[in-house]
C-alpha positions in Angstrom: 16.5 -23.1 -1.9 13.6 -24.8 -3.6 12.4 -27.0 -0.7 10.1 -25.0 1.6 9.7 -28.1 3.9 13.3 -27.8 5.1 12.7 -24.7 7.2 10.0 -22.1 7.8 12.2 -19.0 7.8 10.9 -15.7 6.5 11.6 -15.4 2.8 13.9 -12.4 3.2 16.0 -14.2 5.8 16.2 -17.3 3.6 17.2 -15.1 0.7 20.1 -13.6 2.7 21.2 -17.1 3.8 21.0 -18.5 0.3 23.1 -15.6 -1.0 25.7 -16.2 1.7 25.9 -19.9 1.0 26.2 -19.4 -2.7 29.0 -16.8 -2.3 30.8 -19.2 0.2 30.6 -22.1 -2.2 31.9 -19.8 -5.0 31.2 -22.3 -7.7 32.4 -20.5 -10.8 35.8 -19.2 -12.0 34.2 -15.8 -12.6 30.9 -14.1 -12.2 29.9 -15.4 -8.7 29.0 -12.0 -7.4 26.7 -11.1 -10.3 25.2 -14.6 -10.2 24.6 -14.4 -6.5 22.9 -11.0 -6.8 20.7 -12.3 -9.6 19.7 -15.3 -7.5 18.5 -12.9 -4.8 16.0 -11.3 -7.1 15.0 -14.5 -8.8 14.3 -16.1 -5.4 12.1 -13.1 -4.4 10.2 -13.4 -7.7 9.8 -17.2 -7.2 8.4 -16.6 -3.8 5.9 -14.0 -5.0 7.6 -11.1 -3.3 8.2 -9.4 -6.6 6.2 -9.5 -9.8 9.2 -8.3 -11.8 12.9 -8.5 -11.1 13.3 -4.7 -10.5 14.9 -4.7 -7.0 18.5 -3.7 -7.9 20.4 -4.9 -4.8 23.7 -4.7 -6.6 23.9 -0.9 -6.1 23.7 -1.2 -2.3 26.2 -4.0 -2.2 28.6 -2.2 -4.5 28.3 1.0 -2.5 29.0 -1.0 0.8 31.5 -3.5 -0.7 33.9 -3.4 2.3 31.1 -4.1 4.8 29.7 -6.8 2.5 33.0 -8.8 2.3 33.8 -8.2 5.9 30.4 -9.6 7.0 30.6 -12.5 4.6 33.9 -13.6 6.2 32.9 -12.8 9.7 29.8 -15.0 9.4 31.9 -17.8 8.1 34.4 -17.4 11.0 32.0 -16.9 13.9 28.7 -18.4 12.7 27.1 -15.3 14.1 24.4 -14.6 11.4 22.8 -11.5 12.9 25.1 -8.8 11.5 25.0 -10.4 8.0 21.2 -10.7 8.1 20.8 -7.1 9.3 23.1 -5.9 6.5 21.0 -7.7 3.9 17.7 -6.6 5.3 19.0 -3.0 5.3 20.0 -3.5 1.6 16.5 -4.7 0.8 14.8 -1.9 2.7 16.9 0.9 1.2 16.8 -0.5 -2.3 13.0 -1.1 -2.2 12.5 2.5 -1.0 14.8 3.9 -3.8 13.3 1.7 -6.5 9.7 2.8 -5.6 10.9 6.4 -5.7 12.5 5.8 -9.2 9.3 4.1 -10.5 7.2 7.1 -9.3 9.6 9.5 -11.0 9.5 7.6 -14.3 5.7 7.5 -14.1 5.7 11.3 -13.7 7.8 11.6 -16.8 5.5 9.2 -18.7 2.5 11.3 -17.8 4.2 14.6 -18.9 5.1 13.0 -22.2 1.6 11.5 -22.6 0.0 14.9 -22.0 2.3 16.7 -24.4 1.9 14.1 -27.2 -1.9 14.1 -26.7 -2.0 17.9 -26.9 0.5 18.4 -29.7 0.2 15.2 -31.8 -3.2 13.7 -31.1 -3.3 11.8 -34.4 -0.3 9.7 -33.5 -0.9 9.4 -29.7 -1.4 5.9 -28.3 -0.5 4.2 -25.0 1.6 1.7 -27.0 3.6 4.6 -28.3 4.2 6.0 -24.8 5.1 2.5 -23.6 7.7 2.2 -26.4 9.2 5.6 -25.6 9.8 4.5 -21.9 10.8 0.9 -22.5 14.4 2.1 -22.9 16.0 5.6 -22.8 16.1 5.4 -26.6 14.1 4.0 -29.4 14.6 3.2 -33.1 12.5 2.8 -36.1 12.7 -1.0 -35.8 11.4 -0.9 -32.2 8.2 1.0 -33.4 7.8 -1.4 -36.3 7.9 -4.4 -34.0 6.1 -3.0 -31.0 3.4 -1.0 -32.8 3.0 -3.2 -35.9 3.6 -0.3 -38.3 5.6 0.2 -41.5 9.1 1.7 -41.4 7.8 4.8 -43.2 5.1 5.4 -40.6 7.5 4.7 -37.7 10.0 7.2 -39.2 7.3 9.8 -39.6 6.1 9.4 -35.9 9.7 9.6 -34.6 10.4 12.8 -36.6 7.2 14.4 -35.2 8.3 13.5 -31.7 11.7 15.1 -32.4 9.9 18.3 -33.6 8.1 18.7 -30.3 11.3 17.8 -28.3 10.1 14.6 -26.8 13.0 12.9 -28.5 16.4 13.9 -29.9 17.8 12.3 -33.0 21.4 10.9 -33.0 22.9 9.3 -36.0 25.6 6.8 -35.2 27.1 5.2 -38.4 24.1 4.3 -40.5 21.7 3.9 -37.5 19.3 6.5 -36.2 18.7 6.5 -32.4 16.0 8.6 -30.8 16.9 9.5 -27.3 14.1 10.1 -24.7 16.0 13.1 -23.1 13.8 13.4 -20.0 14.1 9.6 -19.2 17.8 9.5 -20.1 18.6 12.6 -17.9 16.5 11.2 -15.0 18.3 7.8 -15.1 21.7 9.5 -15.5 21.1 11.5 -12.3 19.4 8.7 -10.4 22.5 7.6 -8.4 23.1 11.2 -7.2 19.4 11.8 -6.5 19.3 8.6 -4.5 22.1 9.8 -2.2 20.0 12.8 -1.2 16.7 10.9 -1.3 15.1 13.5 -3.6 13.9 11.2 -6.4 
């Protein structure tokens, strides 16, 4: 995996072989599937194919689980690698296309929020604030305090103003306040359905 002098295979082919070999060795009592899928992404990051580990191959593998297991075993039995490699390359292609579409969708939502906050709340607008609101589907006072280096009182005031203009919705759970980014939450909630119809 880490010695590029052993073979000159294409990185994507090598990733598919590494995954197959890891799953065949099955070194752990539990968690081999998750670990194997994480290795895929970390290998692509290591090789410079991804800047960030955002290619979520698990979705494709889970949606095609029967084919995945059948091809794993068939490759072991026959040593015919082509069907397995084609499966993994399809997984990468479809996942990359879907991920790019999701990123574009999230960027559109960011721009809409950015424009609304700039127009309605210009005194509190900052790119750091926008980034915080889209870091997760929710935020908390503590997140703003840490990310934007502000007091709890200022963070609370900012979040209340964002609730007022309907960028966020406040939910109180126990003693904790959570501020949900409704647009982002709804988009991510519908993503799997939207991906099926390729309308992200």
